[in-house]
Every structure is written in C-alpha cells, then in structure tokens.
N, C-alpha and C positions, 0 to 999 in steps of 0.2 A: 626704764627703771631698773631692769636687770643689770644693765651696764654699770650703773651707779652702785648697786648692791655689791657686785663682785669686786669692784674697785677698792672697797674698804680693806679687804685683806691685803692687797698690794700696799696700801697706805700703812697698815699695821706692820708689814714686813719692813718697810722703809724706816719706820719709827723705832723698831726694836729687834731686828733680826739680822742674820747674815746675808751675804749675797746669794748663797745657795738657797736659802728660804725665799728670798725675793724672787729668784728665778722660778722656783716651784710655784709660788703664788701667781706669777705672771702667766705661766703655762696653764694653770687651772682656770684663771680668769679669762684667758683667751678661749678656752673651750666653751665657757658660758657666754662669752661675747659672740662666738660663732652661732650659738643657739638664738641669741637675741637678734642678730642680723637675719638669719634664715627665717626666724619667726616673723620678723617684720616684712621680709620680702616674699615669703611663700605661704606660711600658715601660722596663725597666731597661737594655735595649740602648742606649738613648740615652745613658745614663751611661757605659757602656763605650766607645761611639764618641767621646763628648766627652773622656774621659780620654786616649785615643790621639790624638785631634785636638789636644788641648791640648799634649801632649808634642811633637808635630810642630811646632805653632805656636811653642812655646818655642824650638825650634831655629832658626827663621827670624825670630822677632819683632824681633831687633836690626836687621834690614833696614828695618823699618817704624816701630818705636817707639824713640826715644832716651830711655832711662831710666837715668841714671847711678847710681841707687841699687841697681841689680841687681848682685850680686857676679859677677865674671867666670866663676866655675865653675857658677853656678846654672842657666843654660839647659841645659847638658849633663846635670847631675844631674836636673833636672826632666824632660827628655826621657826618660831611662832609667826614672825612677820612674813617670811617668805612663803610658808605654807598657806597662811591666811590669804595673802594677796594672790597666790597661784590658784587657790580654790575659788576665790571671788571672780577672778578672770575666767576660769573654766565655767562657772555658773553663768556669767555674762555671755560667753560664747555659745552655751547651750540654748540660752534664751533668745539669742539674736544670730540666726544662722548666717546672715549676710556679713558678719564680722569674722567668720571662721577663717577664710582664705584671703590672703592679700596678693592674689596672683594677677589682678587687673593691672594692665600696663597704664602708665600715666596718660598716654595719648589715646586711650580707648574711652569713648564717651560713656558717661554714667547712665545706666539704665534707670529711668525714672518709673516709680510705681505709685499707685494711688495712695499707698500708706505713707508716702514721704510727706513729712510735716511741712516742708518748705514750699510745697506746690500750692498754687492757688486753685480756686474752684474750676478753672478752665483746664487744669491738668498740665500747666506749664509754670515755670517760675515767673510770676507776675512782677517780681521785684527787679529783675535784671533781664531786659529783653535781649541782651547780647549772648546769653547762655543758649547754646544749641544742643539738641539731643532728641531722643525719641519721647513721644508722649506715651502715657499709659496704654492707649489703645493700639500702640504699635506703629502709628504713622509718624513720618518725619515731621519735626517742627518746621514751620515756615521760616525761611531765611529772613533775618532782621535787616531791613533796608535803612534804618536810621530815622531820625526825626525829619 
C-alpha cells in the first residue's frame, strides 16, 4: 500500500511539473519505497512508521517541493489517510506480536501453535496431509506416505 501511496506524487509530477520536480519526487518516493521493502522483509513496524511519516511529510511537503500537479486538497487527505492507516497497522502489530517481524525465511517451517485456527483437534492440519511441520507439543509430524 505504501508503494502505491508514494507513487501518486510521481504521477502528479508527470502531469504538471518540470523534470526537476519529477526527479525530486522520484527520489522521495524511492526513500519510502525502501522503507516498504525493508518493512516487508525485516520488520513491519517500518511500514507503520513510514506511513505515519509520509502523512506528516505530505502536510509540509509544499514548503520543500513545488509540484503544481498536486490537487490542493490532496496533502490534507493524504495526511489523514496515511496517519490513520499507519496507526491502525501499529495497533494491529501491538495486538498480534507474531506479525511484528518478517524475518522468517521462506524455507523455514512454520511453527504451529494451539491457537492456530487452521489446526484440527489432533494438532495438525487435517485438511492437507502433505503439510509437514512441528506439532504444538514440539514433536515432529509423521511423514505422509500417501493414500
């Protein structure tokens, strides 16, 4: 979502500004894009912080960047939207600690817990016997041999 949000200013620069403004908007957007990627790869808190930061930056960006393609109402709207979404994401991260860090490698098995809603009463995924991993009691799941 952050990537889409910051791309609008680049679009506004294409619509109504000079190459210099377009270059500045691309540099600023690249900074927020970096936060989005790092947040996805390392820690989602970076995304929440970048959303709030982008909202605040939107409110004062007119002092630093002259972009005539930006509608006059856009900075206020973007401030409200970005801060609201950033705060909602932060609240979600506080409420769900397992969402905070995205440092798990793709090839690392997911650790299953008893709270997992997709687990059956036996403590394993009863819908797909091909899924391997640890059971909530810490033992290895038996290898599926097929039908």
